Structure formats: structure tokens, C-alpha cells
N, C-alpha and C positions, 0 to 999 in steps of 0.2 A: 770612511774607510774609501781609498781607489784602488782602480784595478789593477794598478802597478804594483800594488801592496800585496806581500805574501801573507796570507789569513793562513791562520792555525785553527781552525774549526775540532772536532770532538773526533772525525773520521777522514778529513783530509785535508791538504793544502790547497787554497784557492788561490790563484793569479792568473791573472790577464783572461779574466771570463773563463778558467779551465778550472776542473778537478784534478788531484794528483794525490796515490796513495803518499802515505807519510808513515815515518815513523817519532816517535817522542819518546822523553827522558823513561824510566824503567821507574820511576817515582811519581809518574804521571804531572800534569799540569798544579802549578802549585805558586800562591801569590807572595811568599815567604819562603824564598829559596834559598838555601845552607850547604856550603861546601859538605861534598860528598851525599846529599840525598839523592841523587840522582834523579831531580826533575827539572821538567823544561820552565821557568819561569811567566808565569803569565803576564800581560803589559804589551806596551809598543816598545818595539827596540828597530835603532837605526842599523841600518847596512854601512859598513864600515869600510871593507876591504874584499878582495879576493885572491886567494892564493891557489897556483896550479904547481902542478907535475909537467916541466917542459919534456922532460925526457920519454911522458906516458900520452901526452895532447897537445894541441894546439893550444897557442893562448887564448881564453875565449872572451876578454874583452879589453880595450888598451888600456884599462888601470887595470888589470887582476895582475900581482906580483910572483915570480917563481918559486918554488920550494927546491930547498938546493941543500943535499947532505948538511947533515949540524944545524939545521935550522928547527929548533924547537920552541917546545909554548911552555912555560913558567907557572907550577899550578902549585908550588911551594907559597902558601900563605906567611910564610915567617922572613919570606926575603923581598926587596923592594922592588924589582922583575914580576913580584908575581902577577900574573894574569896578562904576560906581557912573550910576546915574541923574542926571542934569546938565542944564542949561536954555542954551540960545543966549540968546547967545552966547559960544561956548567955542571955544579956538583950538587946542585940544588933538586928537590923535583920536579921532575918536567915531562912533558909527552913528546917523543918524538913524530917533527912534522915529516917527516921524507921516511914513511913508513915501504917495508915489506910487499905489504897488502895494498889496494886501492882504496881502503877507505877514504885516505887522503888526497887523491891525487887533482880534486878541487873542492877548495874550502871558501865559502863564505861565512866572514865573519861579522860579526854583532858587534854591539856596545854595550851587551850586556856585561856589567860589573867594570868597566873602561871607561877611556883610558883612566881614571883615579881609583883603581881599585878599593873595594873596602875589604876587610879581611875576614873572612866569614862566610862573606856573601856567596861565594863558589866561582869559580873559574867558568871561562870563556864558555859562549853556547856559539859554534858552528852551524850550520847545515852543510851535509856533506852525503857521500852516498851511504846507504843505508847496508848490512853486514849481509842481509836475510828480508825477504818480505814483512814489515811492520816488526821487524827484531826490536826490541827497544837500547836506547842510547844510553849515554852515562848523563843526560840531560840535554842534546844536543837534537835537534831535526836531520832525519835522515830521509834519504830519498833516492829510487831508483836512477839506475846512471844515467840512462838515458832522458829523465825529467831533468834530473840537476845538468845538464849539456843543454837543455835548451831551455832553461829559467836562467840560466848564468848570463848569459850574451844579451837577455833582456831586461837584467836590474836596469833603473835609473838611478840618478842620486836623490831623488827624493822618496825611493822606493825604502818600503819600512816592512819590519818582521813583525806580526800582529799577531799573539798568543791570544786565543779567548778562552 
């Protein structure tokens, strides 16, 4: 592990020699994640992208991509676009990325079950703002908005998410 890795331990996220409170999936940390189990998958995951709401914040890095109305994330394992960013109109099961609440104003994307998703293994694992202090997610990593904003511009090409 390196200082620029994001390391999820039982009680916090460690990054650049700092510790941050975090939330994980309501299903806990599991080695064998499945669709809908609410678990955060154990293992080492690459950071593969960053999305942000340009109407709500400044661009956090030069490689971040904006989220626009109509941007969705497919979570329909019966469709070929499963676990991919898609655009409305999209009649299959999906999650809106451009939300009314601030939960997805900044999203760090991991390579969990991507780019070649295995049906039933679970949809994307994002690092995003938490709903409230340590409130469980559906499997993603949740952080305080200020901590997420501090971490995002410091992520490097080689940064990994390591879930112990």
C-alpha cells in the first residue's frame, strides 16, 4: 500500500497519511459480492474516473467529466449496458446521476465489475458524499463532503481503492 492509495479499514478511510470517517455498504464488507446485497466488495480496485456536477461545483481535476441532466447509470443486469453510464431516455433499470439531492455531486468511479460486467456480481462501486454521518450505502463508499472535496484533486493515475 502506498500513501496515495485509498484504504478502507474497519473504522475509517486512510489517504495520504490522514484518516477520514467513512460509511460502507449496509451489507458490510464481503469477499463475494452479489447484486442487491448492499455489500462493499473486499479487494483492490482501480480508480477509473471522476464525475461532477458543474452547476454545483468547480471541476475538481482536469480529468473529471461533468454530469448533465439525462446522465444515468444502468443497473439492469439483463441489458447489455449493465454497469455503464447511459443517457436518457433509457427504459431499463437505472440510477439518475443528476440528482435533486447532493449525493452524486462528485463521484469517484472504481473498476468494480467494469468494463466487462459479470451479471449478478453487482453494479458500480462509487466513492461519493454520504447521506449523513456513517449512514450505510448500497455498497459504495460514503464520505463527508469536505473530505471528498479534499481527496478528489489529490488522486493520482496510480491511486487504488483498497478495501480490507
